[in-house]
C-alpha positions in Angstrom: 0.0 0.3 0.2 1.3 3.4 -0.9 1.9 6.2 1.4 -0.2 9.4 0.4 2.5 11.9 -0.8 2.2 15.4 1.0 1.5 18.5 -0.9 -0.1 18.5 -4.5 1.0 18.7 -8.2 1.3 22.0 -10.0 0.3 22.2 -13.8 3.8 21.1 -14.6 3.5 18.0 -12.7 6.1 19.1 -10.1 5.3 18.4 -6.4 4.9 21.5 -4.2 5.3 20.4 -0.6 3.9 22.3 2.6 5.8 24.4 5.1 5.9 21.5 7.6 7.6 19.4 5.1 11.0 21.7 5.3 11.7 19.9 8.3 11.6 16.5 7.1 13.9 17.6 4.6 16.3 19.4 7.1 16.6 16.3 9.1 17.3 13.8 6.2 19.7 16.1 4.7 21.7 17.1 8.0 22.3 13.0 8.6 23.6 12.6 5.0 25.8 15.7 5.6 27.0 14.7 8.9 27.9 11.3 7.1 29.9 13.0 4.6 31.8 15.1 7.1 33.1 12.0 9.1 34.2 10.2 5.8 36.9 13.2 5.4 39.5 11.7 7.8 38.9 8.3 6.1 40.0 9.6 2.5 44.1 8.9 2.1 46.4 6.9 -0.3 46.1 3.4 0.1 42.5 3.5 1.0 39.8 1.3 -0.7 36.6 2.7 -2.2 35.1 -0.4 -0.8 36.2 0.1 2.7 34.8 3.8 2.5 31.4 2.5 1.4 31.4 0.0 4.3 31.9 2.8 6.9 29.3 4.9 5.2 26.7 2.0 5.3 27.7 1.7 9.0 27.2 5.4 9.6 23.8 5.3 7.8 22.7 2.4 10.2 24.1 4.1 13.3 22.1 7.3 12.5 18.8 5.1 12.4 18.5 5.9 8.4 18.0 3.7 5.6 20.3 3.9 2.6 18.4 4.9 -0.7 20.7 3.4 -2.7 21.1 -0.3 -1.6 18.6 -2.2 -3.8 17.9 0.7 -6.0 17.5 -0.9 -9.4 19.8 -3.6 -8.3 22.7 -1.6 -6.8 24.5 -3.1 -3.8 26.0 0.0 -2.0 25.3 2.8 0.4 27.4 5.3 -1.6 28.6 6.0 -5.4 32.3 6.8 -5.3 33.4 8.2 -8.7 37.4 8.9 -8.7 39.2 11.1 -11.2 37.6 11.0 -14.6 34.6 8.8 -13.4 31.8 11.4 -13.8 29.3 9.8 -11.4 27.9 6.4 -10.3 31.3 4.6 -9.6 30.8 1.5 -7.6 33.0 1.1 -4.7 35.4 -2.0 -4.8 38.8 -3.1 -4.1 40.7 -0.2 -5.9 43.0 1.5 -3.6 43.4 5.3 -3.7 46.5 6.9 -5.0 48.0 10.1 -4.0 46.5 12.8 -5.7 43.3 11.1 -6.8 40.2 13.3 -6.4 36.6 11.6 -5.8 33.4 12.5 -5.5 31.1 10.7 -2.9 27.4 10.8 -3.1 25.2 9.5 -0.5 21.3 9.5 -0.2 19.5 8.4 3.2 15.9 8.1 4.0 14.7 9.5 7.2 11.1 9.3 8.3 10.2 8.9 4.8 12.1 11.9 3.7 15.2 11.5 1.3 18.4 13.5 1.9 20.8 13.4 -1.4 24.2 15.3 -1.3 27.6 14.8 -2.6 31.0 16.3 -2.3 34.6 16.3 -3.4 37.7 14.6 -1.6 41.4 14.3 -2.1 43.6 11.4 -1.2 47.0 13.2 -0.2 48.2 16.1 -2.1 45.9 18.2 -4.5 47.2 19.3 -7.8 46.8 22.6 -8.8 44.7 21.7 -11.9 42.3 19.6 -9.9 42.0 22.2 -6.8 40.8 24.6 -9.8 38.6 22.3 -11.3 36.8 21.4 -7.7 36.6 25.2 -7.0 35.1 26.0 -10.4 32.5 23.1 -9.7 31.6 24.0 -6.1 31.4 27.8 -7.4 29.0 26.6 -10.0 26.6 24.9 -7.9 26.5 27.8 -5.4 25.9 30.1 -8.5 23.0 27.9 -9.4 21.6 27.6 -5.9 21.6 31.7 -6.2 19.2 31.5 -8.8 16.6 29.7 -6.9 13.6 31.9 -6.0 9.9 32.0 -6.7 9.4 33.6 -10.4 12.9 32.4 -11.8 12.8 29.6 -14.0 14.9 26.2 -14.2 16.5 27.5 -17.3 18.0 30.4 -15.2 19.6 27.9 -12.9 21.2 25.9 -15.9 22.2 29.0 -17.6 24.1 30.7 -14.7 26.1 27.1 -14.2 26.7 26.9 -17.6 27.7 30.3 -18.3 30.1 30.3 -15.4 31.8 27.1 -16.2 32.3 27.8 -19.8 33.8 31.2 -18.8 36.5 29.0 -16.9 37.1 27.0 -20.0 35.8 23.9 -18.5 32.6 22.1 -19.7 29.1 20.9 -17.9 28.3 17.5 -18.3 24.7 17.1 -20.4 24.2 13.5 -20.0 23.0 13.9 -16.1 21.1 16.3 -14.2 19.9 17.1 -11.0 15.9 16.0 -10.0 12.8 16.5 -7.9 12.8 14.6 -4.5 11.2 14.6 -1.2 9.4 11.6 -0.1 10.7 9.8 -3.0 14.1 9.7 -4.4 13.5 11.0 -8.1 10.7 13.1 -9.1 9.9 15.8 -11.4 11.6 18.0 -12.8 14.8 17.1 -14.2 17.2 20.0 -13.2 19.4 20.4 -16.1 22.9 22.2 -15.6 23.0 24.1 -18.7 20.2 26.0 -20.5 18.6 29.5 -21.6 17.6 32.2 -19.1 13.7 32.3 -18.9 13.0 28.7 -20.3 11.7 25.7 -18.4 9.1 25.5 -15.6 8.7 28.4 -13.0 10.0 28.2 -9.8 7.4 28.0 -6.8 7.5 28.1 -3.0 7.4 24.2 -1.8 9.4 22.8 -4.3 12.3 20.2 -3.5 15.3 19.4 -5.8 18.9 18.6 -6.2 21.3 20.7 -8.0 24.4 19.0 -8.7 26.7 20.0 -11.7 29.2 17.8 -12.9 32.2 19.7 -14.6 34.8 18.3 -16.6 38.2 19.7 -17.5 37.8 18.6 -21.0 34.9 18.1 -23.1 31.5 17.3 -21.9 30.7 14.0 -23.5 30.5 10.9 -21.2 30.1 7.0 -21.6 28.8 4.5 -19.7 30.8 1.4 -18.8 29.8 -2.2 -19.1 28.7 -2.5 -15.5 25.8 -0.2 -16.7 26.4 2.4 -13.7 30.0 3.9 -14.0 30.0 7.0 -16.2 33.3 8.4 -17.4 34.6 11.2 -19.5 34.9 10.1 -23.2 38.3 12.0 -23.2 39.6 10.7 -19.9 39.8 14.3 -18.4 39.2 14.9 -14.8 35.4 15.5 -13.6 34.3 17.0 -10.4 30.6 17.1 -8.8 28.9 18.8 -6.0 25.3 18.3 -5.0 23.0 20.0 -2.5 19.2 19.2 -1.9 17.4 22.5 -1.7 13.8 23.7 -1.5 12.4 27.0 -2.7 11.2 29.4 0.0 8.8 32.3 -0.2 11.8 34.8 -0.8 14.8 32.5 -1.9 16.2 29.0 -1.1 16.7 26.7 1.7 19.7 24.4 1.6 18.9 21.1 3.4 22.4 19.4 3.2 24.6 22.3 4.3 27.9 20.7 6.0 27.6 20.8 10.0 31.1 20.9 10.2 31.7 23.6 7.4 33.6 20.8 5.5 31.6 21.2 2.2 34.0 23.6 0.6 36.7 22.0 -1.5 39.8 23.8 0.4 38.9 22.7 4.1 41.8 21.5 6.1 
């Protein structure tokens, strides 16, 4: 028997949640963000992505939450861990991190029926200058996109802001993957593109919940999915980075549900 979802659908088929629902999203978002805070000390050369995932699953369970990814379309892990030229959906395994590797860790938890979805970048060992610049541009592009979130703006405004900034830095925005609506379901309408034209797409309304999660490549934007049907990599093997927040549209702007409790979301924290 399906649980009746909160809120209502607007004319674009996008769910509009109620004021009281923001608290549920904050709780779920903060569980996910705290887990990512706690993972920072476990990222170092010689560590395996499988061990990182094991620790994440342990922390999800300890928080009394449920992993949204274990069992999702047959997926078996509590995180996606994408290293270097892996764009997204990297599968944890026995591979050891090397000095200078950059990696995105993406975690989604369910708390009291609400989904908290966030990802951020880490480095094993010493960060190279070109990787540091990629991380900074990707982080900045996310925050520039979030700055566009307020009632009356459009989803095209978000995508245009991200794309314009990234391309001004001579990098490229991945087009094959996008953000998404969420709330009491993992993936919902709308698709949140990280490129586009100003003034196009659905109009933002108070009570919309969705992710913004730009993937930025040092090289060209094209990707390919490997034979495991999950792992997406850059076609030209250039480095890729991603940051993701879950947000809600408020009466006069935006509420970020997945802010780092310890202030560790920024790529250059110590």
